[in-house]
C-alpha positions as CSV (number, residue, x, y, z in Angstrom):
1,X,-23.5,-1.5,70.5
2,X,-20.8,0.8,71.8
3,X,-17.6,2.1,70.1
4,X,-14.6,2.6,72.5
5,X,-12.9,5.7,71.3
6,X,-9.8,6.9,73.2
7,X,-8.5,10.4,72.9
8,X,-5.2,11.1,71.1
9,X,-3.6,12.0,74.4
10,X,-4.6,8.6,75.9
11,X,-3.3,6.7,72.9
12,X,-0.1,8.7,72.9
13,X,0.5,7.7,76.6
14,X,-0.4,4.1,75.9
15,X,2.0,3.8,73.0
16,X,4.9,6.1,73.9
17,X,4.6,6.8,77.6
18,X,5.3,10.1,79.5
19,X,8.6,8.6,80.7
20,X,11.7,10.3,79.4
21,X,13.4,6.9,79.3
22,X,10.7,5.2,77.3
23,X,10.2,8.2,75.0
24,X,13.9,8.0,74.1
25,X,13.5,4.3,73.5
26,X,10.5,5.0,71.2
27,X,12.6,7.5,69.2
28,X,14.9,4.6,68.2
29,X,12.2,3.8,65.6
30,X,12.7,5.3,62.2
31,X,10.6,8.3,61.2
32,X,8.5,6.0,58.9
33,X,8.0,3.5,61.7
34,X,6.9,6.2,64.0
35,X,4.5,7.6,61.4
36,X,3.1,4.1,61.0
37,X,2.6,3.5,64.7
38,X,1.1,6.9,65.2
39,X,-1.5,6.2,62.5
40,X,-3.3,4.6,65.4
41,X,-4.1,8.1,66.7
42,X,-6.5,8.5,63.7
43,X,-8.2,5.2,64.4
44,X,-11.6,5.0,62.8
45,X,-11.0,7.8,60.4
46,X,-11.2,7.2,56.6
47,X,-7.9,5.7,55.4
48,X,-6.6,4.8,58.8
49,X,-5.0,1.4,59.2
50,X,-6.5,0.9,62.6
51,X,-10.0,0.7,64.0
52,X,-11.6,1.3,67.3
53,X,-13.0,-1.5,69.4
54,X,-16.8,-2.0,69.0
55,X,-18.6,-3.8,71.9
56,X,-21.7,-5.5,70.5
57,X,-23.3,-6.7,73.7
58,X,-22.8,-7.2,77.4
59,X,-21.7,-10.7,76.7
60,X,-18.6,-9.4,74.9
61,X,-15.3,-9.8,76.8
62,X,-14.7,-6.2,77.9
63,X,-18.0,-5.6,79.8
64,X,-18.0,-9.2,81.1
65,X,-14.4,-9.2,82.3
66,X,-13.4,-5.7,83.7
67,X,-9.6,-5.5,83.6
68,X,-7.0,-2.8,84.1
69,X,-5.7,-1.6,80.7
70,X,-2.1,-2.4,80.1
71,X,-0.2,0.3,78.3
72,X,3.4,0.0,77.0
73,X,5.0,1.3,80.2
74,X,3.0,-1.1,82.5
75,X,4.1,-3.9,80.2
76,X,7.8,-2.8,80.0
77,X,8.1,-2.4,83.8
78,X,6.4,-5.7,84.7
79,X,9.1,-7.5,86.6
80,X,7.3,-10.9,86.1
81,X,7.0,-10.9,82.3
82,X,9.2,-13.3,80.5
83,X,11.5,-12.3,77.6
84,X,13.3,-14.7,75.3
85,X,17.1,-14.9,75.6
86,X,20.0,-16.8,74.1
87,X,19.2,-20.0,76.1
88,X,15.4,-19.8,75.9
89,X,14.4,-18.6,72.4
90,X,12.3,-21.4,71.0
91,X,8.5,-21.8,70.9
92,X,7.5,-25.4,70.9
93,X,4.1,-26.7,69.6
94,X,2.8,-30.0,70.8
95,X,-0.1,-31.6,69.0
96,X,-2.4,-33.8,71.1
97,X,-4.7,-36.4,69.4
98,X,-5.7,-36.6,65.7
99,X,-5.9,-33.5,63.5
100,X,-7.5,-35.1,60.5
101,X,-8.2,-38.3,58.8
102,X,-5.1,-38.2,56.5
103,X,-1.8,-38.4,58.2
104,X,0.1,-36.3,55.6
105,X,-2.6,-33.7,55.6
106,X,-2.5,-33.5,59.4
107,X,1.2,-32.9,59.3
108,X,0.9,-30.3,56.6
109,X,-1.8,-28.4,58.6
110,X,0.3,-28.3,61.7
111,X,3.3,-27.2,59.6
112,X,1.3,-24.3,58.3
113,X,0.5,-23.2,61.9
114,X,4.2,-23.5,62.8
115,X,5.2,-21.4,59.8
116,X,2.6,-18.8,60.6
117,X,3.8,-18.5,64.2
118,X,7.4,-18.2,63.1
119,X,6.4,-15.2,60.9
120,X,4.2,-13.7,63.6
121,X,6.9,-14.0,66.3
122,X,9.6,-13.0,63.8
123,X,13.1,-13.6,65.1
124,X,12.3,-16.6,67.3
125,X,12.4,-20.3,66.3
126,X,9.2,-22.3,66.3
127,X,9.5,-26.1,66.4
128,X,7.0,-29.0,66.4
129,X,7.3,-31.8,68.9
130,X,6.4,-35.3,67.8
131,X,2.6,-35.7,68.0
132,X,1.1,-37.6,70.9
133,X,-2.1,-39.5,71.4
134,X,-4.6,-38.7,74.1
135,X,-3.6,-41.9,75.8
136,X,0.1,-40.8,76.0
137,X,-0.9,-37.7,78.0
138,X,-2.6,-39.8,80.6
139,X,-5.2,-37.1,81.0
140,X,-8.7,-37.4,82.4
141,X,-11.7,-37.1,80.1
142,X,-15.4,-37.0,80.1
143,X,-18.5,-36.7,77.9
144,X,-20.1,-33.3,78.0
145,X,-23.7,-33.6,79.2
146,X,-24.9,-30.8,77.0
147,X,-23.1,-31.2,73.7
148,X,-22.5,-34.9,74.0
149,X,-18.9,-34.7,72.8
150,X,-15.7,-35.9,74.3
151,X,-13.6,-33.5,76.4
152,X,-10.2,-33.7,78.0
153,X,-9.0,-32.1,81.2
154,X,-6.7,-29.0,80.8
155,X,-4.9,-29.4,84.1
156,X,-3.6,-32.9,83.2
157,X,-2.5,-31.6,79.8
158,X,-0.5,-28.8,81.4
159,X,1.2,-31.2,83.7
160,X,2.1,-33.4,80.7
161,X,3.5,-30.3,78.8
162,X,5.5,-29.3,81.9
163,X,7.3,-32.7,81.9
164,X,7.9,-32.5,78.1
165,X,9.1,-28.9,77.9
166,X,12.6,-28.7,76.3
167,X,15.4,-26.9,78.1
168,X,15.7,-24.2,75.4
169,X,12.0,-23.5,75.4
170,X,10.7,-19.9,75.8
171,X,7.3,-21.6,76.0
172,X,5.4,-24.7,75.0
173,X,1.9,-24.8,73.7
174,X,-0.4,-27.8,73.3
175,X,-3.0,-27.8,70.5
176,X,-5.8,-30.3,70.0
177,X,-9.0,-30.8,67.9
178,X,-10.7,-32.3,71.0
179,X,-12.8,-30.1,73.3
180,X,-11.5,-29.1,76.7
181,X,-12.7,-28.6,80.2
182,X,-10.8,-27.1,83.2
183,X,-12.8,-28.7,86.0
184,X,-16.0,-30.7,86.5
185,X,-18.2,-27.6,87.3
186,X,-17.3,-25.9,84.0
187,X,-19.1,-26.6,80.7
188,X,-15.9,-26.1,78.6
189,X,-12.9,-23.8,78.0
190,X,-11.2,-22.8,74.8
191,X,-7.8,-23.0,76.5
192,X,-5.8,-22.6,79.7
193,X,-2.3,-21.4,80.3
194,X,0.3,-21.2,83.1
195,X,2.1,-18.0,82.2
196,X,4.7,-18.2,84.9
197,X,5.7,-21.6,83.6
198,X,5.5,-20.7,79.9
199,X,2.8,-23.3,79.1
200,X,-0.6,-23.3,77.5
201,X,-3.1,-25.7,75.9
202,X,-6.0,-24.8,73.6
203,X,-8.5,-26.5,71.4
204,X,-9.8,-25.8,67.9
205,X,-12.8,-28.1,68.3
206,X,-15.4,-25.3,68.6
207,X,-14.1,-23.6,65.5
208,X,-16.1,-26.1,63.4
209,X,-19.0,-24.0,62.0
210,X,-21.5,-26.8,62.9
211,X,-20.2,-27.4,66.5
212,X,-23.3,-25.8,68.1
213,X,-25.8,-27.6,65.9
214,X,-27.5,-30.9,66.5
215,X,-25.9,-32.2,63.3
216,X,-22.4,-31.7,64.7
217,X,-20.5,-34.8,63.7
218,X,-18.6,-34.9,67.0
219,X,-21.7,-35.6,69.0
220,X,-21.6,-39.2,70.2
221,X,-24.2,-41.3,68.4
222,X,-24.8,-43.7,71.2
223,X,-24.4,-43.4,75.0
224,X,-20.9,-44.4,76.2
225,X,-19.8,-45.2,79.7
226,X,-16.5,-43.5,80.4
227,X,-14.0,-46.0,81.9
228,X,-10.9,-44.5,83.5
229,X,-7.8,-45.5,81.4
230,X,-9.8,-46.7,78.4
231,X,-8.7,-44.3,75.6
232,X,-10.1,-46.4,72.8
233,X,-13.1,-43.9,72.7
234,X,-10.7,-41.5,70.9
235,X,-9.9,-43.9,68.1
236,X,-11.2,-42.4,64.9
237,X,-12.9,-39.6,66.8
238,X,-14.2,-36.8,64.6
239,X,-12.0,-33.8,63.8
240,X,-13.2,-30.7,61.9
241,X,-12.4,-30.5,58.2
242,X,-9.4,-28.4,57.4
243,X,-10.6,-25.2,55.7
244,X,-9.5,-21.6,55.2
245,X,-11.8,-20.5,58.0
246,X,-10.4,-23.1,60.4
247,X,-6.9,-22.1,59.5
248,X,-7.6,-18.4,60.1
249,X,-9.3,-19.1,63.5
250,X,-6.4,-21.4,64.5
251,X,-3.8,-18.8,63.6
252,X,-5.6,-16.2,65.7
253,X,-5.9,-18.4,68.7
254,X,-2.3,-19.6,68.6
255,X,-0.8,-16.2,68.3
256,X,-3.2,-14.7,70.9
257,X,-2.3,-17.3,73.5
258,X,1.4,-17.3,72.8
259,X,1.2,-13.5,73.0
260,X,0.1,-13.9,76.7
261,X,3.3,-15.9,77.3
262,X,5.3,-12.6,76.7
263,X,3.2,-10.9,79.3
264,X,0.9,-9.1,76.9
265,X,-2.5,-8.8,78.5
266,X,-5.9,-8.4,76.8
267,X,-5.9,-5.3,74.6
268,X,-8.4,-2.5,75.3
269,X,-6.9,0.1,73.0
270,X,-7.8,-0.7,69.4
271,X,-9.0,-3.6,67.3
272,X,-6.3,-6.2,68.0
273,X,-5.8,-9.9,67.9
274,X,-5.0,-9.6,71.7
275,X,-8.5,-8.6,72.5
276,X,-10.3,-11.0,74.8
277,X,-13.3,-13.0,73.3
278,X,-16.1,-14.7,75.1
279,X,-17.6,-16.4,72.0
280,X,-16.8,-17.3,68.4
281,X,-18.6,-14.4,66.9
282,X,-16.5,-12.0,69.0
283,X,-13.3,-13.9,68.1
284,X,-14.2,-13.7,64.4
285,X,-14.5,-9.9,64.7
286,X,-10.9,-9.6,65.9
287,X,-8.3,-8.8,63.3
288,X,-5.4,-11.2,62.6
289,X,-2.7,-8.9,63.8
290,X,-1.7,-6.5,66.6
291,X,-2.5,-2.9,67.2
292,X,0.5,-0.5,67.5
293,X,0.5,-0.6,71.4
294,X,0.7,-4.4,71.5
295,X,3.1,-4.5,68.5
296,X,5.5,-2.3,70.4
297,X,5.3,-4.7,73.4
298,X,6.1,-7.7,71.2
299,X,8.8,-5.8,69.2
300,X,10.7,-4.7,72.4
301,X,10.5,-8.3,73.7
302,X,11.9,-9.9,70.5
303,X,13.8,-7.1,68.7
304,X,12.5,-7.6,65.1
305,X,12.3,-5.0,62.4
306,X,8.6,-4.2,62.0
307,X,8.8,-4.2,58.2
308,X,10.7,-7.6,58.2
309,X,7.9,-9.1,60.3
310,X,5.2,-7.9,58.0
311,X,7.1,-9.2,55.0
312,X,7.3,-12.6,56.6
313,X,3.5,-12.6,57.3
314,X,2.7,-11.4,53.8
315,X,5.0,-14.1,52.3
316,X,3.1,-16.8,54.3
317,X,-0.2,-15.7,52.8
318,X,1.0,-15.1,49.3
319,X,2.8,-18.5,49.2
320,X,-0.6,-20.2,49.8
321,X,-2.4,-18.0,47.2
322,X,0.3,-18.7,44.6
323,X,-0.1,-22.4,45.2
324,X,-3.9,-22.1,44.6
325,X,-3.4,-20.1,41.4
326,X,-1.0,-22.7,40.0
327,X,-3.8,-25.3,40.3
328,X,-6.6,-23.3,38.8
329,X,-7.9,-24.8,35.6
330,X,-6.4,-28.2,36.4
331,X,-8.5,-31.2,35.5
332,X,-8.4,-32.3,39.2
333,X,-6.5,-31.5,42.4
334,X,-4.4,-34.2,43.7
335,X,-5.5,-35.3,47.2
336,X,-1.8,-35.3,48.2
337,X,-1.1,-31.7,47.1
338,X,-2.7,-30.1,50.2
339,X,-2.8,-26.5,49.0
340,X,-2.7,-24.0,51.8
341,X,-6.2,-22.5,52.0
342,X,-5.7,-18.8,52.5
343,X,-8.8,-17.4,50.8
344,X,-10.0,-16.0,54.2
345,X,-6.7,-14.2,54.6
346,X,-7.3,-11.8,51.7
347,X,-8.3,-8.8,53.9
348,X,-5.2,-9.3,56.1
349,X,-3.0,-9.5,52.9
350,X,-4.2,-6.2,51.7
351,X,-3.8,-4.6,55.2
352,X,-0.2,-5.9,55.4
353,X,0.6,-4.4,52.0
354,X,-0.7,-1.0,53.2
355,X,1.3,-1.3,56.4
356,X,4.5,-2.0,54.4
357,X,3.8,0.9,52.0
358,X,3.6,3.3,54.9
359,X,6.7,2.0,56.8
360,X,8.7,2.0,53.6
361,X,7.6,5.5,52.7
362,X,5.4,4.7,49.7
363,X,2.1,5.6,51.3
């Protein structure tokens, strides 16, 4: 286990830059906002809002995938990064395949994801495209020889999304509960993106706690022969139960992948949702939100007020918790109520409250 601890000088340069131009831009933040962002210089100390990255093993992302760190200045001066504008300011979400047994519950779950993305990327519009079946994408598929579950080919899905991308899209992301593979020689992939084209697709299938066990309900019970063009194998195919843990993991994955669409690379500065992850345990260790360096990147791309964004995220969590409290003590919960399960978001809620207190001068 290794803690990555940067010096104050390194973090200052990563966040503010030594450039006169970018320092002047940084000084447009209010005094309270700067105080909040600079709390990152005390990462790991008692009371700090931010924590250092801990590498638990050589299988973690940072040792396994050496990358050049991206500070704010490198991000800001990247001529290839895409920024939303008046004619391209909408994030589109395309669901692929079933997301649950109950149609209404599926729609509600995807709506929760949409609402969370709209709060996270505060200032942009997030829209859902009509759901499509696997057959409608025309993608190739296979049965994984190790896990014995169905998988669909990411390259075919990206081509489908490219043809479906609306004119006003900043980006389009496909989400599915079916496992993915990028090519025949790979076992699986969590997702794949084409950043230059503003497209990505990712799966939540492996966020089921039992995915890697022999009891996983998505394992095919009998051998099947895959026939090209026969998509009936996906009829009634297993999807993970919607839980607070699945919702938390889904929110992390969506915002991480969409963050890449803005040109934000994997974070190597502090604990951050933009850290890379090689496995579920590492992904679960990531926080739900951005470190100050990545927050500044996103803020300069969209132009939101930091406090307004945190209030929107806090409202999303509290809205779910107030729904749950209203049903406590009831004789039964209606199957049609679909209360947003935000129990696993409690730590993030308390963190957001502390952030707001500091930005608004109460901390």
